[in-house]
C-alpha positions in Angstrom: 83.3 102.0 111.1 84.2 98.5 110.2 87.6 98.0 108.5 88.5 95.2 106.2 91.3 94.1 104.0 92.3 95.1 100.5 94.4 92.5 98.6 96.2 94.2 95.7 98.5 92.0 93.8 102.2 92.9 93.9 104.6 91.2 91.6 107.0 90.1 94.3 108.1 86.9 92.5 111.3 86.7 94.4 109.3 86.1 97.6 107.0 83.4 96.2 107.2 79.9 97.3 108.9 77.1 95.3 108.4 74.1 97.6 106.5 70.9 97.9 103.1 70.2 99.4 100.0 68.0 99.3 96.6 68.0 100.8 93.2 69.5 100.1 92.7 73.2 100.6 89.0 72.7 101.3 89.7 71.2 104.7 90.7 67.8 105.9 94.3 66.6 106.1 97.1 69.0 106.5 99.8 69.8 103.9 101.8 66.6 104.6 104.2 66.9 101.7 105.6 70.3 102.7 109.1 70.1 104.2 109.8 73.3 106.0 113.0 74.0 107.9 113.4 72.1 111.2 112.3 74.8 113.6 111.1 74.2 117.2 108.3 75.8 119.1 109.1 77.0 122.6 108.3 74.7 125.5 107.6 77.5 128.0 107.2 81.2 128.2 108.8 83.9 130.4 107.3 87.0 131.8 107.4 88.9 128.5 109.8 91.3 126.9 107.8 94.4 127.4 106.9 94.9 123.7 105.6 93.2 120.6 105.7 94.1 116.9 102.8 92.9 114.8 101.7 92.9 111.1 98.0 92.8 110.6 95.0 93.4 108.4 93.3 96.7 109.1 90.8 96.3 111.9 92.7 93.5 113.7 94.9 95.5 116.1 92.8 98.4 117.3 93.8 100.8 120.0 90.9 103.2 120.0 92.6 105.7 117.7 90.4 104.8 114.7 87.2 104.3 116.7 87.1 105.0 120.5 84.8 102.0 120.9 87.3 99.7 119.3 90.2 99.2 121.6 91.5 95.7 122.5 95.2 96.8 122.5 94.8 98.9 125.7 93.5 96.0 127.7 96.3 93.7 126.4 99.0 96.2 127.3 97.6 96.7 130.8 97.3 92.9 131.5 100.6 91.8 130.1 102.9 94.8 130.2 103.7 94.2 126.5 103.5 97.5 124.5 102.1 96.9 121.1 103.5 98.3 117.9 101.7 97.4 114.7 101.8 97.9 111.0 98.8 97.5 108.7 99.5 95.6 105.6 97.6 96.1 102.4 98.2 92.7 100.9 99.4 89.1 101.6 102.5 89.8 99.5 103.3 92.8 101.7 103.0 90.6 104.8 105.4 88.0 103.4 107.9 90.7 102.5 107.7 92.3 105.9 108.0 89.0 107.8 111.2 88.3 105.9 112.8 91.4 107.4 112.8 89.8 110.9 111.5 93.1 112.3 108.1 91.7 113.4 107.1 89.1 115.9 103.7 87.9 114.6 101.4 88.3 111.6 97.7 87.7 110.8 98.3 85.7 107.7 95.7 84.6 105.2 95.9 81.2 103.5 97.5 82.7 100.3 100.5 83.7 102.4 100.8 81.2 105.2 102.4 78.3 103.3 105.0 80.7 101.9 105.9 81.8 105.4 106.1 78.2 106.6 108.1 76.8 103.7 110.6 79.7 103.8 111.2 79.3 107.5 109.9 82.7 108.3 107.1 81.3 110.5 107.8 79.0 113.3 105.7 76.1 114.7 103.4 77.1 117.5 103.1 75.3 120.8 99.3 75.5 121.2 99.6 74.4 124.9 101.0 77.8 125.5 97.8 79.4 124.1 95.1 78.4 126.6 92.3 79.9 124.6 93.2 77.7 121.7 91.2 74.9 123.3 87.9 76.8 122.5 88.7 77.4 118.8 86.3 75.7 116.5 87.7 72.2 115.7 87.3 72.6 111.9 89.8 75.6 112.0 92.5 73.6 113.7 95.4 72.0 111.9 94.1 72.7 108.4 96.2 72.7 105.2 96.9 76.4 105.4 98.0 76.5 109.0 99.8 73.2 109.7 102.2 70.7 108.3 102.2 67.0 109.2 100.1 67.6 112.3 102.2 70.5 113.6 100.4 73.8 114.1 102.0 76.9 112.6 99.5 79.4 114.1 96.4 80.2 115.9 93.1 80.7 113.9 91.7 84.2 114.2 88.5 84.3 112.0 87.1 83.3 108.7 84.7 84.4 105.9 83.3 83.2 102.6 83.3 84.9 99.2 79.6 85.3 98.3 77.6 86.0 95.2 75.8 89.3 95.7 73.2 90.7 93.3 70.7 93.5 93.0 67.3 91.9 93.8 65.4 94.3 91.5 67.7 94.1 88.4 68.8 90.4 88.6 65.9 88.0 88.3 65.4 85.2 89.0 67.7 85.1 92.0 70.9 83.4 90.8 71.9 80.1 92.4 75.1 79.5 90.4 78.4 81.2 89.7 77.4 80.9 86.0 75.7 84.3 86.4 79.1 86.0 86.6 81.0 83.6 84.3 79.2 81.9 81.4 76.2 84.1 81.8 78.0 87.4 82.5 77.2 89.0 79.2 73.6 89.4 80.4 74.9 92.1 82.8 77.7 93.5 80.6 79.4 96.4 82.2 77.7 95.8 85.6 79.6 92.7 86.8 82.1 93.2 89.6 84.9 90.8 90.6 87.5 90.7 93.4 90.8 92.3 92.4 93.4 89.7 93.3 95.3 86.8 91.7 93.6 84.5 94.1 90.3 85.2 92.3 91.6 82.7 89.7 90.6 80.0 92.2 87.0 81.2 91.9 87.0 80.5 88.2 88.6 77.1 88.9 86.0 76.2 91.5 83.3 76.9 88.9 85.1 74.9 86.3 85.4 72.0 88.8 81.6 71.7 88.8 80.9 72.6 85.2 83.8 71.0 83.2 84.5 67.7 85.0 86.7 66.6 82.1 89.4 69.1 83.4 89.8 66.9 86.5 90.0 69.9 88.9 90.1 68.6 92.5 91.4 71.6 94.3 91.0 75.2 92.9 94.5 76.0 94.3 96.2 73.1 92.6 95.9 73.7 88.9 98.1 72.0 86.3 98.9 74.1 83.1 95.8 72.8 81.3 93.5 73.5 84.2 95.1 76.9 84.8 94.8 77.9 81.2 91.1 77.1 81.3 90.5 79.2 84.4 92.4 82.1 82.8 90.5 81.9 79.6 87.2 82.0 81.5 88.3 85.1 83.4 89.5 86.8 80.2 86.0 86.1 78.7 84.4 87.5 81.9 86.6 90.6 81.7 84.4 91.9 78.8 81.5 92.1 81.1 83.2 93.5 84.2 82.5 97.1 85.1 84.9 97.2 88.0 87.3 95.0 89.9 87.0 95.8 93.6 89.5 95.8 96.5 88.1 98.6 98.5 84.8 97.3 100.0 83.4 100.9 100.4 83.7 101.3 96.6 81.7 98.1 96.1 79.0 99.3 98.4 78.8 102.5 96.4 78.7 100.7 93.1 75.7 98.6 94.2 73.9 101.6 95.6 74.4 103.6 92.3 73.6 100.6 90.1 77.0 100.6 88.5 77.3 97.0 89.8 74.4 94.6 89.9 76.1 91.3 90.4 79.5 89.9 91.6 81.6 88.5 94.4 81.4 90.0 97.9 81.8 89.3 101.6 79.0 89.1 104.2 80.1 92.4 105.9 79.8 94.2 102.5 76.4 92.8 101.8 75.2 93.8 105.3 76.6 97.3 104.9 75.2 97.8 101.4 71.7 96.7 102.6 71.9 99.0 105.6 72.6 101.9 103.3 69.6 101.2 101.1 70.9 99.0 98.4 68.5 96.2 97.3 70.9 93.3 97.5 71.1 89.7 98.6 74.1 87.4 98.9 74.6 83.7 99.2 76.9 80.7 98.5 76.0 79.3 95.1 75.4 75.7 94.4 79.0 75.1 93.4 80.3 76.2 96.8 82.7 79.1 97.2 86.2 80.2 98.0 86.9 81.9 101.3 89.6 83.0 103.8 90.7 81.9 107.2 93.3 84.0 108.9 96.0 82.7 111.2 98.2 84.5 113.7 101.7 83.2 113.1 104.9 83.8 115.1 108.1 84.8 113.3 111.0 82.4 113.5 113.1 85.5 114.2 110.9 87.0 116.8 112.7 89.2 119.2 109.7 89.2 121.6 108.3 85.7 121.4 106.8 85.7 124.9 104.8 88.8 124.2 103.9 87.4 120.8 102.4 84.3 122.5 100.5 86.5 125.0 99.0 88.4 122.0 98.0 85.2 120.3 96.1 84.1 123.4 94.6 87.5 124.0 93.3 88.0 120.4 91.6 84.6 120.4 90.1 85.0 123.9 86.3 84.9 123.8 85.6 88.6 124.6 88.3 90.1 122.4 87.6 87.6 119.5 84.0 88.7 119.6 84.9 92.4 119.5 87.3 91.9 116.6 84.9 89.7 114.6 82.1 92.3 114.9 84.3 95.2 114.1 86.0 93.5 111.1 83.0 91.6 109.8 83.9 87.9 110.0 83.1 84.7 111.9 85.1 84.4 115.1 87.4 81.5 115.7 86.6 81.0 119.4 83.3 79.2 119.9 82.7 81.0 123.2 82.9 84.4 121.4 79.4 83.9 120.0 77.8 84.4 123.4 79.6 87.7 123.8 78.8 89.6 120.6 76.7 92.7 121.0 74.5 91.5 118.1 73.1 88.3 119.4 72.4 87.1 115.9 75.9 87.9 114.7 77.3 84.3 114.7 74.2 83.0 113.0 74.5 85.7 110.2 78.2 84.8 109.8 77.6 81.0 110.1 80.3 80.8 112.8 79.3 77.4 114.2 77.7 76.0 111.0 80.1 73.1 110.1 78.1 72.1 107.0 78.4 75.7 105.7 82.1 75.8 106.0 82.5 72.4 104.3 81.3 74.2 101.1 84.1 76.7 101.3 87.5 76.2 99.7 89.7 78.3 101.9 92.5 80.3 100.3 95.8 78.4 100.1 99.1 79.1 98.4 99.4 77.7 94.9 102.8 75.9 94.5 104.5 73.6 91.9 104.0 70.5 94.0 100.3 70.1 93.5 98.3 70.6 96.7 95.8 67.9 95.6 98.5 65.1 96.0 99.3 64.6 92.3 102.9 63.8 91.6 102.8 63.1 87.8 102.4 66.8 86.9 103.5 70.2 88.1 101.0 72.8 89.2 101.2 76.5 88.4 102.8 78.4 91.3 101.5 81.7 92.7 104.1 83.8 90.8 102.4 82.7 87.6 99.0 83.5 89.0 100.2 87.1 89.6 101.4 87.4 86.0 98.2 86.0 84.6 96.1 88.3 86.7 97.7 91.3 85.0 97.0 89.8 81.6 93.4 89.0 82.6 92.6 92.6 83.5 94.3 93.9 80.4 
């Protein structure tokens, strides 16, 4: 069975970033205004320390115990001599908290955690020359605003996915082409709208407002000044009256679409595929406004006790065969371009748009909202993530 993440907001405000940054979260130039501690990446590696401690999303570090067919830990341990110990994290906030303990060597961070780890000095720069398989990573995943600062890489891309609009093809007609179906038009499906249960979902509302209310001047859905933020929150509070369920467990969303409790809402490709395979009459796509999405990065702890083994893991997990296995098991586009030739489903990379550069240009990947606006503005302060967490509680009532 495929496993995937659940992001449940935890009010860990003490861990949240108060730093400076600039750059577009939708791709392009890195976060050039962020000034993290002056940490150095290693220039060479040793033989390995014999073990490595990892924090990961469910499905990323599989040893065969959950599914005998899913084991890429065993091969790594045999090849490198590094014994793997891993902890599954249920949220980005939990990952940040665990990394601060210094007990872990590496983490599979999403964009809503990575800048926090960089700015706090908990994640170290990565010497990509020590990760040979990095050369085959898709170029549009390298040195992006969520995984680099001023041209310095802070991790190795692992995989990516888009947040799609899914709908019941028998109950939602005509086929929706805009996010308006779950925002301004949500009342038409009152009680049967579903939405992602995370503070980062506020960015979905902001992305829609960017297209429909240009007077707000939203450039980046993760860089919202107070007026822009208030507009997004107001839209989500209005939507709340039509929401039947906020989902974080993808199996529950599949069940809701099969039963008819949900007929329209945000989803991931893996969920749409599974729902359809189980008989739900669903379709999913990126609406005309574009979408948000996630890109995960393996980052090395600045306090890593086993840095050599951590680097060996980074190279292993992004190697073509292993990256293909993880992508299929988890349900995401692989980071390594060569992985596409090695998936068991030969249409997998086409389904997940792995090499479709134009597709990914429409996706605003998760980033960490901070006071120093990510869109480059210096005349205002943007609302930091801690406030997003507070607002999300209010939105859901």
